[in-house]
N, C-alpha and C positions, 0 to 999 in steps of 0.2 A: 216345380216349374212355375215361375211367376209370370202372370199374364198382364199385358197392358190392357187398358179398357177397350171393350168392343167398339170399334169405330163405326159399326153398323152400316150395312149397305142396303138397308131399307126394305120396305114392302114385305112381299111374301116370304123372302128368305128369313127375315127377322121373326116373322110370326111362326115359322116352323121351328124356331129355336136352334138356329145354326150355331156352330162352334164359334168361339171368339176368333178374331183374326180376319184376314182378307183373302179373297180369291185373286188369282192372276190368270185370266184366260186370254187376254189380248193386251197389247201395249197400251191401248186406249183406256184400260182399267187403271192406269197410273197417270196422275197429273204430272206436269213437269217437276213440281216440288217433290212428289212421292218417288218418282224415278230417281231423282238426285239423292233422296234419302236412302233408297235401297243401295245405290252405288257407294254412298259414303259408308254405310254399314258394312258392305262387302270389303271396302278398303281396311276397315278396322279389324276384320277377322282374317285378313290375307295371310298373316304369319301361320295360322292354323292350316289354311288351304295349302300353303307351301310345304307343310310337313316338318317344319323346324320347331324345336323347342317343345312346348306343350302340344299334346295331340288331341285335346278335347276341351271344349268350353261347354259344360253340361247344363246349359240353360233350358234344353228341351228334354232333360231326363224325365222319364215317365210318359213322354209323348209317344204316340204310335203313328207312323206314316205308312199309308197304303200305296204301293207302287203297282200300277197297271199299265204295262207296255204291250200293246198288241202289234207293234211294228219292231223290226230289228233295230237295236241300238247298242252302241258301245259307250261312247263318251257321255251322252246325256244320262242314260240309266245309271251308270256307275258313278257319275259325278253327283247326282242327287243322293245316291246311297252313301257315298263318302261324306257329303255335306251333312246329311241327317245324323250319321254316326258320330261325326266330330262335334255335333251339338248335343250328343247324349241320347238321341231319339232311337227308337227301335223301328226297323223297316220290315214290313211284311209284303211279300210279292204275291200277286194274284195273276194267274194266267188262265184265260178263258179258252180252254182247249178240251180235248177228249177226256181229260182227267177231272174236269169241272162238271157241275150240274147242267151246264149248257147242253151237254150230250144227252141229257134226259128231258130236254124240252123246256128248261127254265128260261124265261125271258130275261133280257138284259136289265130291265127295270127291277124285276124281282131280285136278281142277283145283286144289284147295287143296293137295294133297300136292306137286304140281308147282311151284306158287308158293312153297311153303315150302322146297322144295329149292334155291331161289335165294338163301336165306340172309337173309331179312328179320329184323330185330330185333323188330319189333312190327307188328301189323295193326290198323287202325281200321276197324270195320265198322258200317254201317247197313243194316238189312234189314227188310222188311215182316213177317217171321215172328218170333213170339216165340221166344226161347231160342237163336237162331242163334249169338250170340257165345259162349255157354257151350259149345255143341256144337263150335265150332271149336277150343276149347282142347283137345279130345280128339284133334284131327287135326294141329294145327300145333305146331311147336316155338316159333315166334314168339309173343310175348305178345299177348293180345287185349284191345283196348279197345272197349267198347260205345259207339257213337255214336247209339244208338236202335234198339231192336228191337221191331217190332210195336206192341202196346199194353202191353208189359211195362215197360221201364225206359229211362231216359236219365240215367245217373249223373253224367256230367260237367256236364250242365245243372243238376242239383241242387247240385253243388259250387259252380258259379259263382253260382247263385241264393243259396246260403247266404253266400258271400263278399260279394255285393251287400248283403245285409241287415246283416251284421256291419259292413261299412264305413259304411253309412248311419247306424248307431247307435253308431259309435265303439267297437266291441268287437273285441278280439283273438281269433283262433281258439283256443278252448279248450273243454274239456268243460263243458257247461252255459252256453255263451256266448250262447245265445238265450233263456235263462230270463227270464220276465216279458214276453216278446213274444207277441202274439196274431197269428197269420197266417191270413188267409182265402184259400183256393184255390178259385176260382170258375169255373164253366163245365163243359166236358166232362171231368169227372174220370174217368169210366169208361173212356174210350178214350185218355186223356191219359197217355202214359208219363212225361212230365215230372212230372205230379201224383204219380204213384206213387213216383218217386224223391224228389221234394221232400218229401213228407209224412214219409217214413221218416227222411230226414236231419234235417229240422227238428225232429222229435220227439227224435231222438238228441241234438241239441244243446240240448234243453230247452224248445222253443217249445210254446205251446198252439196247436193247429191246428183249424180249422173249414173245412168244405167246403159248397158250395152249387151247385146246377145244376138244370135242369129235368128233371122226370120221372126216367127211368132213368139219366140222365147223372151223377148224384151220389147213388146210393142209400145209405141209412143203413148197410146191411151192409158196403158197400165202405169207407165212412168208418171204421167200427169196425175193420175189418181193418187199415187203415192208421194206426190210432191217432188218428183225428180224430173230431170230432162233426159231424153233419149239420145244417145250418140249413134251415128251411123256405122261406127266400127269400133273395135277394141282400142285401136291406136288413138282415136279421138277421145274416147272415154278416159284413157290413162294419161293423156297429155296434161301435165301440171297437177295431177292428183296427188294429194298427201297420203291417201289410203287407197289401196286396191283390195277389194273383197272379191275373191274368186269363188264361183259356185260351180258345182258339178252339174251335169245334165241329169235331171230326174227321170231316167229312162223308165223306171217302174210306174211313172205317172203319165207318160206321154200317150196321147191318143193316136189312132192310126193315121190321122190327118197331118201329123207333125213329122216332117222329114228332117233327119239329122245326118250330117256328113260322117264319114268314117273317122276313126280316132285321129289318124294322121292329118287328114284334111282339116278337122276341127282345130287341132293344135296349131296348125299353120296359120289359120285365120283368127282364132279366138283364144289361143293358149298364151299364158303369161310366161315369156321366155326371158333369158338374161338380156337379150338385145332390147326387149320392150321395157325393161326396168329403166332404161335411160330416158324414157318419156315421162316418168314420174318426177314430182318435185324433189329437190334435195331433202334427204332425211325421211323420205316416204317409207311407209311400212306396207307389208303384204299380209293378208289374213285369209283364212279359209275355215268354214265351220266343220269341215270333214263330213264323211270320209273323202280323202283326196283320191282323185284319179290321175296318177302321175303320168305325164306325157300326153295328157288330154287338155284339161283346163290350166294345168300348171306344170312347169318343168321341174325336174328334180333339183337342179341347181338353185332355183328360186325358192322352192318349198323348204330347202335345207340351208338356205343362204342367210346372210346377215340382215337382210330386210324383213325376213319372215318373223311373224309373231304367232305362228300357228300353235306351237306348243304352249306358249304363254297364255293363249286363249283358254286352253284346257285348265291350267292352274287357276286362272281368274274365274273360270266357270264354277269351280268348287266354292270359292268365296261368295260369288253372286248367289248361288243356290243355297248357301247357308243363310244369307240375308233374306232370301225369298221364303224359305221354310220357316224361319223365325216369324216373319210377317204373317204367313199363313196360319201359324199357331197362336198369333196374338201376343207374341213375346218381343220385348225390346232387346235389340242387340246393342249392348252398352260399349 
């Protein structure tokens, strides 16, 4: 495994002798140029992600990736595993449950230090708590990649979403590549870590962003903090948009103070239906990070229709995660 030079992210991490490579805990960890470099690298390995021809580019052969998912996941967990294996890396899964030493009273820090002593190159973590990936960078030598933390961020989803948009509109990854595009992010923006990462990255690449959702799920102050404008209704958000990103209600994260209408009422007011597609700009695309709640935030005919890029997002996600894992291990994707 050939490593690029350690780019060094300074201070205490370097003094602890961290592994070569870079962490990715939040979108802000990437400069605009770095984000474009990751997207360009993902484009180069897209044929492997699509499963055609060669099935492996073994630039990470000999590397070991630790996968720690404490929340349910299908797309993200398997996408990272497929990405690692197509680069030749070995993936080791750790579940902190009754079968682990946590049941014997071991602290999380002790568990992390023991795992790190096994010599992993990178760790991919999903956790219900905000800020866990960043905290792990202070404990582990292995480089940390955030696969979703609480209601905070999901940076690799934002990268794959950006690549989906650029591909759909025939644009190469470059600074300002999304200029002139209007992106509507609709649904539970408040609790949607995907929305938080998406809006930051889309703005960085030059897009105009608007958000919409019922009540406290898309408040104007949150929109302003993320550099977007808040629309009073789904119809207003969709009007003239080139991209509609639909989000499910994060029911598992809602507090008792948040009132949500029943599924039918929500769909009537906030669901993307075939009739509402007419509000979008010509050639517009529809996206969703999954899992989809059909008949709630999106109709079957839209999710499965010609405007949908939902399954393409999944394919591009493998390519993006190949690029991110190579970066985490300090290896250039040629």
